[in-house]
The first five atom37 places (N, CA, C, CB, O) and aatype in JSON, in Angstrom:
{
  "aatype": [20, 20, 20, 20, 20, 20, 20, 20, 20, 20, 20, 20, 20, 20, 20, 20, 20, 20, 20, 20, 20, 20, 20, 20, 20, 20, 20, 20, 20, 20, 20, 20, 20, 20, 20, 20, 20, 20, 20, 20, 20, 20, 20, 20, 20, 20, 20, 20, 20, 20, 20, 20, 20, 20, 20, 20, 20, 20, 20, 20, 20, 20, 20, 20, 20, 20, 20, 20, 20, 20, 20, 20, 20, 20, 20, 20, 20, 20, 20, 20, 20, 20, 20, 20, 20, 20, 20, 20, 20, 20, 20, 20, 20, 20, 20, 20, 20, 20, 20, 20, 20, 20, 20, 20, 20, 20, 20, 20, 20, 20, 20],
  "atom_mask": [
    [1, 1, 1, 1, 1],
    [1, 1, 1, 1, 1],
    [1, 1, 1, 1, 1],
    [1, 1, 1, 1, 1],
    [1, 1, 1, 1, 1],
    [1, 1, 1, 1, 1],
    [1, 1, 1, 1, 1],
    [1, 1, 1, 1, 1],
    [1, 1, 1, 1, 1],
    [1, 1, 1, 1, 1],
    [1, 1, 1, 1, 1],
    [1, 1, 1, 1, 1],
    [1, 1, 1, 1, 1],
    [1, 1, 1, 1, 1],
    [1, 1, 1, 1, 1],
    [1, 1, 1, 1, 1],
    [1, 1, 1, 1, 1],
    [1, 1, 1, 1, 1],
    [1, 1, 1, 1, 1],
    [1, 1, 1, 1, 1],
    [1, 1, 1, 1, 1],
    [1, 1, 1, 1, 1],
    [1, 1, 1, 1, 1],
    [1, 1, 1, 1, 1],
    [1, 1, 1, 1, 1],
    [1, 1, 1, 1, 1],
    [1, 1, 1, 1, 1],
    [1, 1, 1, 1, 1],
    [1, 1, 1, 1, 1],
    [1, 1, 1, 1, 1],
    [1, 1, 1, 1, 1],
    [1, 1, 1, 1, 1],
    [1, 1, 1, 1, 1],
    [1, 1, 1, 1, 1],
    [1, 1, 1, 1, 1],
    [1, 1, 1, 1, 1],
    [1, 1, 1, 1, 1],
    [1, 1, 1, 1, 1],
    [1, 1, 1, 1, 1],
    [1, 1, 1, 1, 1],
    [1, 1, 1, 1, 1],
    [1, 1, 1, 1, 1],
    [1, 1, 1, 1, 1],
    [1, 1, 1, 1, 1],
    [1, 1, 1, 1, 1],
    [1, 1, 1, 1, 1],
    [1, 1, 1, 1, 1],
    [1, 1, 1, 1, 1],
    [1, 1, 1, 1, 1],
    [1, 1, 1, 1, 1],
    [1, 1, 1, 1, 1],
    [1, 1, 1, 1, 1],
    [1, 1, 1, 1, 1],
    [1, 1, 1, 1, 1],
    [1, 1, 1, 1, 1],
    [1, 1, 1, 1, 1],
    [1, 1, 1, 1, 1],
    [1, 1, 1, 1, 1],
    [1, 1, 1, 1, 1],
    [1, 1, 1, 1, 1],
    [1, 1, 1, 1, 1],
    [1, 1, 1, 1, 1],
    [1, 1, 1, 1, 1],
    [1, 1, 1, 1, 1],
    [1, 1, 1, 1, 1],
    [1, 1, 1, 1, 1],
    [1, 1, 1, 1, 1],
    [1, 1, 1, 1, 1],
    [1, 1, 1, 1, 1],
    [1, 1, 1, 1, 1],
    [1, 1, 1, 1, 1],
    [1, 1, 1, 1, 1],
    [1, 1, 1, 1, 1],
    [1, 1, 1, 1, 1],
    [1, 1, 1, 1, 1],
    [1, 1, 1, 1, 1],
    [1, 1, 1, 1, 1],
    [1, 1, 1, 1, 1],
    [1, 1, 1, 1, 1],
    [1, 1, 1, 1, 1],
    [1, 1, 1, 1, 1],
    [1, 1, 1, 1, 1],
    [1, 1, 1, 1, 1],
    [1, 1, 1, 1, 1],
    [1, 1, 1, 1, 1],
    [1, 1, 1, 1, 1],
    [1, 1, 1, 1, 1],
    [1, 1, 1, 1, 1],
    [1, 1, 1, 1, 1],
    [1, 1, 1, 1, 1],
    [1, 1, 1, 1, 1],
    [1, 1, 1, 1, 1],
    [1, 1, 1, 1, 1],
    [1, 1, 1, 1, 1],
    [1, 1, 1, 1, 1],
    [1, 1, 1, 1, 1],
    [1, 1, 1, 1, 1],
    [1, 1, 1, 1, 1],
    [1, 1, 1, 1, 1],
    [1, 1, 1, 1, 1],
    [1, 1, 1, 1, 1],
    [1, 1, 1, 1, 1],
    [1, 1, 1, 1, 1],
    [1, 1, 1, 1, 1],
    [1, 1, 1, 1, 1],
    [1, 1, 1, 1, 1],
    [1, 1, 1, 1, 1],
    [1, 1, 1, 1, 1],
    [1, 1, 1, 1, 1],
    [1, 1, 1, 1, 1],
    [1, 1, 1, 1, 1]
  ],
  "atom_positions": [
    [[40.15, -91.88, -74.92], [38.72, -91.66, -74.85], [38.12, -92.36, -73.64], [38.06, -92.14, -76.13], [37.25, -91.82, -72.95]],
    [[38.6, -93.54, -73.41], [38.11, -94.32, -72.27], [38.43, -93.59, -70.97], [38.74, -95.74, -72.27], [37.61, -93.58, -70.05]],
    [[39.58, -93.01, -70.88], [39.95, -92.29, -69.68], [39.1, -91.06, -69.48], [41.41, -91.91, -69.72], [38.8, -90.66, -68.36]],
    [[38.7, -90.44, -70.6], [37.82, -89.28, -70.5], [36.47, -89.69, -69.94], [37.65, -88.59, -71.87], [35.89, -88.99, -69.11]],
    [[35.96, -90.83, -70.41], [34.67, -91.33, -69.89], [34.78, -91.69, -68.42], [34.19, -92.57, -70.7], [33.91, -91.35, -67.62]],
    [[35.84, -92.34, -68.08], [36.03, -92.74, -66.7], [36.13, -91.5, -65.82], [37.3, -93.61, -66.56], [35.54, -91.44, -64.74]],
    [[36.87, -90.53, -66.29], [37.0, -89.29, -65.53], [35.67, -88.56, -65.44], [38.05, -88.38, -66.17], [35.33, -88.02, -64.39]],
    [[34.92, -88.54, -66.52], [33.61, -87.91, -66.52], [32.66, -88.62, -65.57], [33.02, -87.88, -67.94], [31.9, -87.99, -64.85]],
    [[32.72, -89.93, -65.57], [31.88, -90.73, -64.66], [32.27, -90.46, -63.21], [32.0, -92.25, -64.98], [31.42, -90.31, -62.34]],
    [[33.57, -90.39, -62.98], [34.03, -90.1, -61.61], [33.54, -88.73, -61.14], [35.57, -90.15, -61.55], [33.11, -88.57, -60.0]],
    [[33.61, -87.76, -62.03], [33.15, -86.42, -61.67], [31.67, -86.43, -61.34], [33.42, -85.44, -62.81], [31.24, -85.81, -60.36]],
    [[30.88, -87.16, -62.18], [29.43, -87.23, -61.9], [29.18, -87.95, -60.58], [28.69, -87.94, -63.05], [28.34, -87.52, -59.79]],
    [[29.89, -89.02, -60.35], [29.72, -89.78, -59.11], [30.1, -88.92, -57.92], [30.58, -91.07, -59.14], [29.4, -88.89, -56.9]],
    [[31.2, -88.21, -58.06], [31.64, -87.33, -56.97], [30.6, -86.24, -56.73], [33.0, -86.69, -57.3], [30.31, -85.92, -55.58]],
    [[30.05, -85.68, -57.79], [29.02, -84.65, -57.66], [27.79, -85.21, -56.97], [28.64, -84.08, -59.04], [27.22, -84.57, -56.08]],
    [[27.37, -86.42, -57.36], [26.2, -87.06, -56.74], [26.49, -87.35, -55.28], [25.82, -88.37, -57.49], [25.63, -87.13, -54.42]],
    [[27.7, -87.85, -54.98], [28.07, -88.12, -53.58], [28.05, -86.84, -52.76], [29.46, -88.79, -53.51], [27.55, -86.82, -51.63]],
    [[28.61, -85.77, -53.32], [28.6, -84.49, -52.61], [27.19, -84.0, -52.38], [29.4, -83.43, -53.38], [26.85, -83.48, -51.32]],
    [[26.34, -84.19, -53.42], [24.95, -83.76, -53.3], [24.25, -84.57, -52.23], [24.22, -83.9, -54.64], [23.49, -84.01, -51.43]],
    [[24.47, -85.89, -52.2], [23.87, -86.75, -51.17], [24.38, -86.34, -49.8], [24.18, -88.25, -51.45], [23.61, -86.24, -48.85]],
    [[25.69, -86.11, -49.71], [26.28, -85.7, -48.43], [25.71, -84.36, -47.99], [27.8, -85.62, -48.54], [25.4, -84.19, -46.81]],
    [[25.56, -83.42, -48.91], [24.98, -82.12, -48.57], [23.54, -82.29, -48.12], [25.06, -81.16, -49.76], [23.11, -81.66, -47.16]],
    [[22.79, -83.15, -48.82], [21.4, -83.37, -48.45], [21.32, -84.0, -47.07], [20.7, -84.27, -49.49], [20.47, -83.62, -46.26]],
    [[22.2, -84.97, -46.78], [22.22, -85.59, -45.45], [22.6, -84.55, -44.39], [23.21, -86.78, -45.42], [22.0, -84.5, -43.32]],
    [[23.6, -83.73, -44.71], [24.02, -82.68, -43.78], [22.92, -81.67, -43.54], [25.26, -81.98, -44.3], [22.69, -81.25, -42.41]],
    [[22.23, -81.28, -44.63], [21.12, -80.34, -44.47], [20.01, -80.96, -43.64], [20.58, -79.91, -45.84], [19.39, -80.3, -42.81]],
    [[19.77, -82.26, -43.88], [18.75, -82.96, -43.08], [19.12, -82.98, -41.61], [18.57, -84.41, -43.59], [18.27, -82.78, -40.74]],
    [[20.4, -83.22, -41.33], [20.86, -83.23, -39.94], [20.7, -81.84, -39.32], [22.33, -83.68, -39.86], [20.31, -81.71, -38.17]],
    [[21.02, -80.81, -40.11], [20.86, -79.43, -39.61], [19.4, -79.14, -39.31], [21.41, -78.41, -40.64], [19.08, -78.53, -38.3]],
    [[18.53, -79.58, -40.2], [17.09, -79.37, -40.0], [16.63, -80.1, -38.74], [16.28, -79.85, -41.23], [15.84, -79.56, -37.96]],
    [[17.12, -81.33, -38.54], [16.75, -82.09, -37.34], [17.21, -81.37, -36.08], [17.36, -83.51, -37.39], [16.46, -81.25, -35.11]],
    [[18.45, -80.89, -36.1], [18.97, -80.17, -34.93], [18.16, -78.91, -34.69], [20.47, -79.82, -35.13], [17.84, -78.58, -33.55]],
    [[17.82, -78.2, -35.76], [17.03, -76.98, -35.62], [15.65, -77.3, -35.04], [16.88, -76.27, -36.98], [15.15, -76.56, -34.2]],
    [[15.04, -78.4, -35.5], [13.73, -78.79, -34.97], [13.84, -79.16, -33.49], [13.15, -79.98, -35.76], [12.99, -78.78, -32.69]],
    [[14.9, -79.9, -33.14], [15.1, -80.25, -31.73], [15.3, -79.0, -30.89], [16.31, -81.2, -31.57], [14.8, -78.89, -29.77]],
    [[16.03, -78.05, -31.46], [16.27, -76.79, -30.76], [14.95, -76.05, -30.53], [17.24, -75.9, -31.56], [14.7, -75.54, -29.44]],
    [[14.12, -76.01, -31.56], [12.82, -75.34, -31.44], [11.95, -76.06, -30.41], [12.1, -75.3, -32.81], [11.23, -75.42, -29.64]],
    [[12.01, -77.4, -30.41], [11.22, -78.17, -29.44], [11.76, -77.98, -28.03], [11.23, -79.66, -29.81], [10.99, -77.97, -27.07]],
    [[13.07, -77.84, -27.89], [13.68, -77.73, -26.56], [13.57, -76.32, -26.0], [15.14, -78.14, -26.62], [13.55, -76.16, -24.78]],
    [[13.49, -75.31, -26.83], [13.47, -73.93, -26.34], [12.31, -73.62, -25.4], [13.41, -73.0, -27.5], [12.56, -73.04, -24.34]],
    [[11.07, -73.97, -25.72], [9.99, -73.65, -24.77], [10.19, -74.27, -23.39], [8.67, -74.1, -25.33], [10.02, -73.58, -22.39]],
    [[10.56, -75.58, -23.3], [10.79, -76.12, -21.95], [11.95, -75.43, -21.23], [11.06, -77.6, -22.03], [11.88, -75.19, -20.03]],
    [[13.01, -75.12, -21.97], [14.15, -74.44, -21.35], [13.73, -73.05, -20.88], [15.34, -74.35, -22.33], [14.07, -72.65, -19.77]],
    [[13.02, -72.33, -21.72], [12.54, -71.0, -21.33], [11.61, -71.09, -20.13], [11.82, -70.32, -22.5], [11.69, -70.28, -19.21]],
    [[10.74, -72.08, -20.16], [9.82, -72.27, -19.03], [10.59, -72.61, -17.77], [8.78, -73.38, -19.35], [10.27, -72.12, -16.69]],
    [[11.61, -73.45, -17.9], [12.44, -73.81, -16.76], [13.16, -72.58, -16.21], [13.45, -74.89, -17.15], [13.24, -72.4, -14.99]],
    [[13.68, -71.75, -17.09], [14.34, -70.51, -16.65], [13.37, -69.59, -15.92], [14.96, -69.78, -17.85], [13.71, -69.03, -14.88]],
    [[12.18, -69.44, -16.47], [11.18, -68.58, -15.82], [10.78, -69.15, -14.46], [9.93, -68.43, -16.72], [10.61, -68.41, -13.5]],
    [[10.63, -70.47, -14.4], [10.3, -71.11, -13.12], [11.42, -70.87, -12.11], [10.07, -72.63, -13.32], [11.15, -70.57, -10.95]],
    [[12.67, -71.0, -12.57], [13.81, -70.75, -11.69], [13.85, -69.31, -11.21], [15.11, -71.08, -12.4], [14.09, -69.06, -10.03]],
    [[13.61, -68.37, -12.12], [13.58, -66.95, -11.73], [12.49, -66.7, -10.71], [13.37, -66.06, -12.97], [12.7, -66.0, -9.71]],
    [[11.32, -67.26, -10.96], [10.2, -67.08, -10.04], [10.53, -67.67, -8.67], [8.92, -67.74, -10.61], [10.23, -67.07, -7.64]],
    [[11.14, -68.86, -8.67], [11.52, -69.51, -7.42], [12.49, -68.63, -6.63], [12.16, -70.89, -7.7], [12.32, -68.43, -5.43]],
    [[13.51, -68.09, -7.31], [14.48, -67.25, -6.62], [13.87, -65.94, -6.15], [15.67, -66.97, -7.52], [14.25, -65.42, -5.1]],
    [[12.92, -65.39, -6.91], [12.23, -64.17, -6.46], [11.45, -64.46, -5.17], [11.26, -63.64, -7.56], [11.52, -63.7, -4.21]],
    [[10.72, -65.58, -5.18], [9.95, -65.95, -3.99], [10.88, -66.22, -2.81], [9.09, -67.19, -4.27], [10.62, -65.78, -1.69]],
    [[11.95, -66.94, -3.07], [12.91, -67.25, -2.02], [13.54, -65.98, -1.47], [14.0, -68.2, -2.54], [13.74, -65.85, -0.26]],
    [[13.86, -65.05, -2.34], [14.43, -63.77, -1.93], [13.45, -62.99, -1.07], [14.83, -62.94, -3.16], [13.83, -62.41, -0.06]],
    [[12.19, -62.98, -1.48], [11.17, -62.27, -0.71], [11.0, -62.9, 0.67], [9.81, -62.26, -1.46], [10.9, -62.2, 1.67]],
    [[10.97, -64.24, 0.72], [10.85, -64.93, 2.01], [12.05, -64.63, 2.9], [10.7, -66.45, 1.8], [11.91, -64.39, 4.1]],
    [[13.24, -64.65, 2.3], [14.45, -64.37, 3.06], [14.41, -62.96, 3.63], [15.7, -64.55, 2.17], [14.73, -62.74, 4.8]],
    [[14.01, -62.0, 2.79], [13.92, -60.61, 3.23], [12.92, -60.47, 4.38], [13.53, -59.7, 2.06], [13.2, -59.79, 5.36]],
    [[11.76, -61.11, 4.25], [10.75, -61.05, 5.31], [11.29, -61.65, 6.6], [9.46, -61.78, 4.88], [11.06, -61.11, 7.68]],
    [[12.0, -62.77, 6.48], [12.54, -63.44, 7.67], [13.61, -62.57, 8.34], [13.14, -64.82, 7.29], [13.65, -62.47, 9.57]],
    [[14.46, -61.94, 7.54], [15.49, -61.06, 8.1], [14.84, -59.89, 8.83], [16.44, -60.54, 6.99], [15.27, -59.51, 9.91]],
    [[13.8, -59.32, 8.24], [13.08, -58.21, 8.87], [12.45, -58.66, 10.18], [12.0, -57.63, 7.92], [12.52, -57.96, 11.18]],
    [[11.83, -59.85, 10.17], [11.2, -60.38, 11.38], [12.25, -60.6, 12.47], [10.48, -61.71, 11.08], [12.03, -60.22, 13.63]],
    [[13.38, -61.2, 12.11], [14.45, -61.44, 13.09], [14.95, -60.1, 13.64], [15.62, -62.24, 12.45], [15.19, -59.98, 14.84]],
    [[15.11, -59.12, 12.78], [15.57, -57.8, 13.22], [14.58, -57.18, 14.2], [15.77, -56.87, 12.01], [14.98, -56.64, 15.24]],
    [[13.28, -57.25, 13.87], [12.27, -56.69, 14.77], [12.28, -57.4, 16.12], [10.87, -56.8, 14.14], [12.2, -56.75, 17.17]],
    [[12.38, -58.74, 16.1], [12.41, -59.49, 17.35], [13.63, -59.1, 18.18], [12.42, -61.01, 17.07], [13.53, -58.93, 19.4]],
    [[14.78, -58.96, 17.52], [16.0, -58.59, 18.23], [15.89, -57.19, 18.8], [17.21, -58.69, 17.3], [16.33, -56.94, 19.92]],
    [[15.3, -56.26, 18.05], [15.11, -54.89, 18.53], [14.21, -54.88, 19.77], [14.51, -53.99, 17.42], [14.5, -54.19, 20.74]],
    [[13.12, -55.65, 19.73], [12.22, -55.72, 20.89], [12.95, -56.3, 22.09], [10.98, -56.58, 20.56], [12.79, -55.82, 23.22]],
    [[13.76, -57.33, 21.85], [14.52, -57.94, 22.94], [15.49, -56.92, 23.54], [15.29, -59.19, 22.42], [15.6, -56.81, 24.76]],
    [[16.2, -56.19, 22.67], [17.13, -55.18, 23.18], [16.39, -54.07, 23.93], [17.93, -54.59, 22.02], [16.89, -53.59, 24.95]],
    [[15.23, -53.66, 23.45], [14.46, -52.62, 24.13], [14.03, -53.1, 25.52], [13.22, -52.23, 23.3], [14.07, -52.34, 26.48]],
    [[13.62, -54.37, 25.61], [13.26, -54.92, 26.92], [14.48, -54.94, 27.85], [12.68, -56.35, 26.77], [14.37, -54.6, 29.03]],
    [[15.63, -55.35, 27.31], [16.85, -55.38, 28.13], [17.24, -53.97, 28.57], [17.99, -56.03, 27.34], [17.69, -53.78, 29.7]],
    [[17.08, -52.99, 27.68], [17.39, -51.6, 28.03], [16.47, -51.12, 29.15], [17.26, -50.67, 26.79], [16.92, -50.44, 30.08]],
    [[15.18, -51.46, 29.07], [14.24, -51.08, 30.14], [14.65, -51.69, 31.47], [12.8, -51.52, 29.78], [14.63, -51.03, 32.5]],
    [[15.03, -52.98, 31.44], [15.47, -53.65, 32.67], [16.73, -52.98, 33.23], [15.73, -55.14, 32.41], [16.84, -52.77, 34.43]],
    [[17.67, -52.66, 32.34], [18.9, -52.02, 32.8], [18.63, -50.63, 33.38], [19.9, -51.91, 31.65], [19.24, -50.24, 34.37]],
    [[17.71, -49.89, 32.77], [17.35, -48.57, 33.31], [16.7, -48.72, 34.69], [16.4, -47.83, 32.35], [16.97, -47.94, 35.6]],
    [[15.83, -49.72, 34.83], [15.19, -49.96, 36.12], [16.24, -50.33, 37.17], [14.13, -51.09, 36.0], [16.21, -49.83, 38.29]],
    [[17.19, -51.22, 36.78], [18.25, -51.59, 37.72], [19.12, -50.39, 38.08], [19.12, -52.71, 37.12], [19.51, -50.22, 39.23]],
    [[19.41, -49.56, 37.09], [20.22, -48.37, 37.33], [19.52, -47.43, 38.3], [20.53, -47.65, 36.01], [20.13, -46.9, 39.22]],
    [[18.22, -47.22, 38.08], [17.45, -46.35, 38.98], [17.42, -46.94, 40.39], [16.0, -46.16, 38.45], [17.56, -46.21, 41.37]],
    [[17.24, -48.26, 40.48], [17.22, -48.91, 41.8], [18.58, -48.77, 42.48], [16.85, -50.41, 41.67], [18.66, -48.48, 43.67]],
    [[19.64, -48.96, 41.72], [20.98, -48.82, 42.28], [21.24, -47.39, 42.75], [22.04, -49.24, 41.26], [21.85, -47.17, 43.8]],
    [[20.79, -46.41, 41.96], [20.95, -45.01, 42.36], [20.2, -44.74, 43.67], [20.44, -44.07, 41.25], [20.71, -44.06, 44.56]],
    [[19.0, -45.28, 43.76], [18.18, -45.08, 44.97], [18.85, -45.73, 46.18], [16.76, -45.67, 44.77], [18.93, -45.12, 47.25]],
    [[19.33, -46.94, 46.0], [19.99, -47.65, 47.1], [21.29, -46.93, 47.48], [20.29, -49.13, 46.71], [21.62, -46.82, 48.66]],
    [[22.02, -46.44, 46.48], [23.26, -45.71, 46.74], [22.97, -44.45, 47.54], [23.97, -45.36, 45.41], [23.71, -44.12, 48.47]],
    [[21.91, -43.74, 47.19], [21.53, -42.53, 47.94], [21.18, -42.89, 49.38], [20.33, -41.82, 47.26], [21.57, -42.18, 50.3]],
    [[20.46, -43.99, 49.59], [20.09, -44.41, 50.95], [21.34, -44.77, 51.76], [19.13, -45.63, 50.91], [21.44, -44.43, 52.94]],
    [[22.29, -45.45, 51.12], [23.52, -45.81, 51.82], [24.34, -44.57, 52.19], [24.36, -46.76, 50.94], [24.92, -44.51, 53.28]],
    [[24.38, -43.6, 51.29], [25.11, -42.37, 51.6], [24.45, -41.64, 52.77], [25.16, -41.45, 50.36], [25.13, -41.12, 53.65]],
    [[23.1, -41.61, 52.78], [22.4, -41.0, 53.92], [22.69, -41.75, 55.2], [20.87, -40.97, 53.66], [22.91, -41.14, 56.25]],
    [[22.7, -43.07, 55.13], [22.99, -43.87, 56.33], [24.42, -43.6, 56.8], [22.79, -45.39, 56.03], [24.67, -43.52, 58.0]],
    [[25.36, -43.48, 55.88], [26.74, -43.18, 56.26], [26.84, -41.81, 56.94], [27.66, -43.22, 55.02], [27.55, -41.66, 57.94]],
    [[26.12, -40.83, 56.4], [26.13, -39.51, 57.02], [25.54, -39.56, 58.43], [25.34, -38.51, 56.15], [26.08, -38.95, 59.35]],
    [[24.45, -40.27, 58.58], [23.82, -40.39, 59.91], [24.79, -41.06, 60.88], [22.49, -41.19, 59.84], [24.98, -40.59, 62.0]],
    [[25.41, -42.15, 60.44], [26.36, -42.85, 61.31], [27.57, -41.96, 61.64], [26.84, -44.16, 60.65], [28.05, -41.94, 62.77]],
    [[28.02, -41.25, 60.66], [29.16, -40.37, 60.86], [28.8, -39.26, 61.87], [29.62, -39.75, 59.52], [29.59, -38.93, 62.75]],
    [[27.58, -38.7, 61.71], [27.13, -37.65, 62.63], [26.93, -38.2, 64.03], [25.84, -37.02, 62.13], [27.28, -37.54, 65.01]],
    [[26.38, -39.39, 64.14], [26.15, -39.99, 65.46], [27.49, -40.32, 66.1], [25.27, -41.27, 65.34], [27.67, -40.12, 67.3]],
    [[28.39, -40.79, 65.35], [29.69, -41.19, 65.86], [30.52, -39.97, 66.29], [30.44, -41.99, 64.8], [31.28, -40.05, 67.26]],
    [[30.38, -38.88, 65.59], [31.13, -37.68, 65.9], [30.42, -36.79, 66.93], [31.38, -36.89, 64.64], [31.03, -35.84, 67.42]],
    [[29.2, -37.06, 67.25], [28.45, -36.26, 68.22], [28.81, -36.74, 69.63], [26.9, -36.38, 67.96], [28.65, -37.92, 69.94]],
    [[29.31, -35.83, 70.52], [29.64, -36.23, 71.89], [28.49, -36.25, 72.81], [30.66, -35.36, 72.45], [28.64, -36.57, 73.98]]
  ]
}
């Protein structure tokens, strides 16, 4: 009989311990859930801030690339104009030299 009481007491104690442990575990879960709820808005806000920052940075980068491209195109167009002018000048000088050669050749061959 004594062993039955002892066993019954042990079972009740074990049940109470399990209940206390479950209550502590549930309390810990509730605390973690509350911390999660408290942390979510700042994390979400941080993510949105990061997205906004990268959007702005991307837009600035795109604008800068476009500006650099336009500047380079203008520079190349100026260089092309200079090269065309030099080419025209060289053609003109070449024509004058050929005329001078013909005149010299004619003068030299004329008795």
